One Martini backbone bead per residue (centre of mass of N, CA, C, O) as a GRO file, in nm:
protein
   85
    1MET     BB    1 -15.936 -20.890   9.822
    2THR     BB    2 -15.827 -21.034   9.508
    3VAL     BB    3 -15.691 -21.172   9.230
    4SER     BB    4 -15.980 -21.183   9.080
    5GLN     BB    5 -15.953 -20.863   9.107
    6THR     BB    6 -15.823 -20.708   8.820
    7LYS     BB    7 -15.918 -20.383   8.910
    8VAL     BB    8 -15.766 -20.419   9.196
    9VAL     BB    9 -15.593 -20.299   9.461
   10ASP     BB   10 -15.551 -20.446   9.754
   11PHE     BB   11 -15.264 -20.329   9.882
   12VAL     BB   12 -15.126 -20.039  10.063
   13GLY     BB   13 -14.789 -19.977  10.189
   14ILE     BB   14 -14.552 -19.904  10.445
   15SER     BB   15 -14.270 -19.946  10.564
   16LYS     BB   16 -14.133 -19.923  10.873
   17ASP     BB   17 -13.886 -19.736  10.756
   18GLY     BB   18 -14.015 -19.576  10.488
   19SER     BB   19 -13.865 -19.678  10.199
   20GLU     BB   20 -14.137 -19.839  10.110
   21VAL     BB   21 -14.372 -19.964   9.882
   22ILE     BB   22 -14.644 -20.194   9.936
   23LEU     BB   23 -14.782 -20.427   9.708
   24THR     BB   24 -15.059 -20.647   9.758
   25ILE     BB   25 -15.124 -20.985   9.676
   26VAL     BB   26 -15.412 -21.200   9.702
   27ASP     BB   27 -15.380 -21.564   9.663
   28HIS     BB   28 -15.645 -21.829   9.664
   29LEU     BB   29 -15.609 -21.995   9.425
   30PRO     BB   30 -15.606 -22.266   9.248
   31TRP     BB   31 -15.421 -22.478   9.072
   32ASP     BB   32 -15.392 -22.551   8.718
   33GLU     BB   33 -15.349 -22.723   8.414
   34LYS     BB   34 -15.444 -22.465   8.222
   35ASN     BB   35 -15.343 -22.185   8.356
   36GLU     BB   36 -15.566 -21.978   8.449
   37HIS     BB   37 -15.437 -21.861   8.698
   38LEU     BB   38 -15.201 -21.724   8.555
   39LEU     BB   39 -15.378 -21.521   8.398
   40VAL     BB   40 -15.487 -21.376   8.643
   41LEU     BB   41 -15.212 -21.297   8.763
   42GLN     BB   42 -15.119 -21.133   8.518
   43ASP     BB   43 -15.340 -20.921   8.531
   44LYS     BB   44 -15.270 -20.821   8.814
   45LEU     BB   45 -14.975 -20.741   8.758
   46ASN     BB   46 -15.044 -20.538   8.535
   47LEU     BB   47 -15.199 -20.346   8.714
   48TYR     BB   48 -14.965 -20.276   8.908
   49VAL     BB   49 -14.773 -20.159   8.695
   50SER     BB   50 -14.972 -19.943   8.592
   51PHE     BB   51 -15.011 -19.798   8.865
   52VAL     BB   52 -14.716 -19.695   8.862
   53GLU     BB   53 -14.653 -19.590   8.567
   54SER     BB   54 -14.911 -19.376   8.571
   55ALA     BB   55 -14.911 -19.246   8.879
   56GLU     BB   56 -15.154 -19.334   9.057
   57LEU     BB   57 -15.015 -19.394   9.320
   58TYR     BB   58 -14.923 -19.086   9.367
   59GLU     BB   59 -15.211 -18.965   9.365
   60LYS     BB   60 -15.329 -19.150   9.603
   61TYR     BB   61 -15.008 -19.170   9.733
   62PRO     BB   62 -14.794 -18.926   9.799
   63GLU     BB   63 -14.601 -19.081  10.007
   64ALA     BB   64 -14.468 -19.264   9.770
   65LYS     BB   65 -14.273 -19.066   9.688
   66GLY     BB   66 -13.940 -19.183   9.650
   67LYS     BB   67 -14.013 -19.487   9.667
   68HIS     BB   68 -13.982 -19.803   9.677
   69VAL     BB   69 -14.127 -20.073   9.486
   70THR     BB   70 -14.328 -20.346   9.603
   71ILE     BB   71 -14.433 -20.672   9.513
   72ASP     BB   72 -14.657 -20.875   9.708
   73LEU     BB   73 -14.698 -21.222   9.709
   74ARG     BB   74 -14.983 -21.402   9.834
   75ILE     BB   75 -15.006 -21.751   9.884
   76LEU     BB   76 -15.183 -22.044   9.960
   77GLU     BB   77 -15.069 -22.229   9.736
   78GLU     BB   78 -14.878 -22.442   9.584
   79PRO     BB   79 -14.718 -22.429   9.309
   80THR     BB   80 -14.670 -22.529   9.018
   81LYS     BB   81 -14.429 -22.582   8.796
   82ASP     BB   82 -14.530 -22.373   8.586
   83ALA     BB   83 -14.563 -22.140   8.788
   84LYS     BB   84 -14.263 -22.126   8.876
   85GLU     BB   85 -14.158 -22.070   8.572
   0.00000   0.00000   0.00000
């Protein structure tokens, strides 16, 4: 799964110490001048936020209840200046 699959949560895991749920986005896309990549990433981030806010995370992963949630973004390429801002 990747950032371009904007209807899918890529990875869900629990930290080694068990205190947090880590939702990981894998972003392999190249950065572009028109910022289309940023729009794709925004859609993916919105999906992740909705996944948590709607409690779907806790329905699918009951062990996540009561844990801090972290969204971990893993990118392949260095972001452009616009992307960093």
